C-alpha positions in Angstrom: 17.0 137.5 63.1 13.9 137.0 61.1 15.9 137.2 58.0 17.6 134.0 59.1 14.3 132.2 58.9 14.4 132.6 55.1 18.0 131.6 54.6 18.8 128.4 52.6 21.8 126.0 52.4 22.6 127.4 49.0 23.7 130.8 50.3 26.2 129.4 53.0 27.4 125.9 52.1 30.9 125.1 51.0 30.9 124.0 47.3 34.5 123.0 47.0 34.3 119.6 49.0 37.0 117.0 49.0 35.8 113.4 49.0 37.7 110.4 50.0 37.6 106.8 48.8 36.8 103.7 50.9 40.3 102.2 50.4 42.1 105.3 51.9 44.1 104.3 55.0 43.3 106.1 58.3 46.8 107.4 58.6 46.3 109.4 55.4 42.7 110.3 56.5 44.0 111.7 59.8 46.7 113.8 57.9 44.0 115.2 55.7 41.8 116.1 58.7 44.7 118.0 60.2 45.9 119.7 57.0 42.4 120.7 55.6 40.9 121.5 59.2 37.7 119.6 58.3 35.6 117.5 60.7 34.3 115.1 58.1 34.6 113.9 54.5 32.0 112.3 52.2 33.1 108.9 51.0 32.5 108.3 47.4 32.5 105.3 45.2 32.2 105.6 41.4 31.0 109.2 41.7 28.2 108.4 44.3 28.3 109.5 47.9 28.3 106.1 49.9 29.1 107.3 53.4 30.6 109.9 55.6 33.8 109.5 57.7 34.5 111.9 60.6 37.4 112.5 63.1 35.1 110.8 65.7 35.1 107.6 63.5 38.9 107.5 63.9 38.7 108.0 67.6 36.1 105.4 68.0 38.7 102.7 67.0 40.8 103.7 70.1 37.9 103.2 72.5 38.4 100.3 74.8 36.7 98.4 77.6 37.9 95.9 80.2 37.3 93.1 77.6 39.0 94.9 74.7 42.6 96.0 74.5 43.6 99.3 73.0 44.7 98.7 69.4 48.3 99.6 68.5 48.3 102.9 66.7 49.9 101.5 63.5 47.3 98.7 63.4 44.4 101.2 63.8 45.8 103.7 61.2 46.5 101.0 58.6 42.7 100.2 58.5 40.7 101.7 55.6 38.0 104.4 55.6 35.6 101.6 54.5 36.1 100.0 57.8 35.0 102.9 59.9 32.8 105.1 57.8 29.0 105.5 58.4 27.3 104.2 55.4 24.1 105.9 56.5 24.2 109.6 56.6 21.9 112.7 56.8 21.8 115.0 53.8 19.9 117.9 52.5 19.4 119.8 49.3 20.7 123.3 48.5 17.1 124.7 48.9 16.8 123.4 52.5 16.1 126.2 55.0 18.9 126.7 57.5 16.5 126.5 60.4 16.0 122.9 59.3 19.7 122.3 59.1 20.2 123.9 62.6 17.5 121.5 63.9 19.2 118.4 62.4 22.5 119.4 63.7 21.2 119.8 67.3 19.0 116.7 67.3 21.7 114.4 65.8 24.8 116.2 67.4 26.6 116.4 64.1 28.9 119.1 62.9 28.2 119.1 59.2 25.7 117.9 56.7 26.1 116.7 53.2 24.3 118.5 50.4 23.1 116.6 47.4 21.2 117.5 44.3 18.1 115.8 42.9 20.5 113.2 41.1 22.0 112.4 44.5 25.3 114.1 43.5 27.5 116.0 45.9 27.0 119.8 45.6 28.4 120.8 48.9 28.6 120.5 52.7 27.1 122.8 55.3 28.9 122.9 58.6 28.0 124.4 62.1 30.4 127.3 61.3 28.3 128.1 58.2 25.1 128.2 60.3 26.7 130.5 62.9 28.0 132.8 60.0 24.4 133.0 58.7 22.9 133.8 62.2 25.5 136.5 62.6 25.1 137.9 59.1 21.4 138.2 59.4 21.4 139.5 62.9 22.8 142.8 61.5 19.8 143.3 59.2 
């Protein structure tokens, strides 16, 4: 377990990350979520990460109150990623300790964290499953 304390994002992050554009419609996004089995995608504009979109962001569009009617499925899924994405997002660098990532995930109740380099370019994503894999791998040592 003590070995986990020294582990960094670099050893466990997913490096091959698919990004989406703001003008992608939510129907195509939901198909990507299903196909890729991801929980979130970084949103990019001109090579820069400008936000993050999650499965939860799609579901939020279906939330209703007594004063708000449930939107029609077609109406909601024709909206764009830019309409529902979170423009503010938490990110870490590849040398961030996994203990910090774990703390961030628990505090903010998020499933994954974007990994940016010093030039603010996307280099990966670290998910809960990656942190759990690190805990498991280091428990054996």
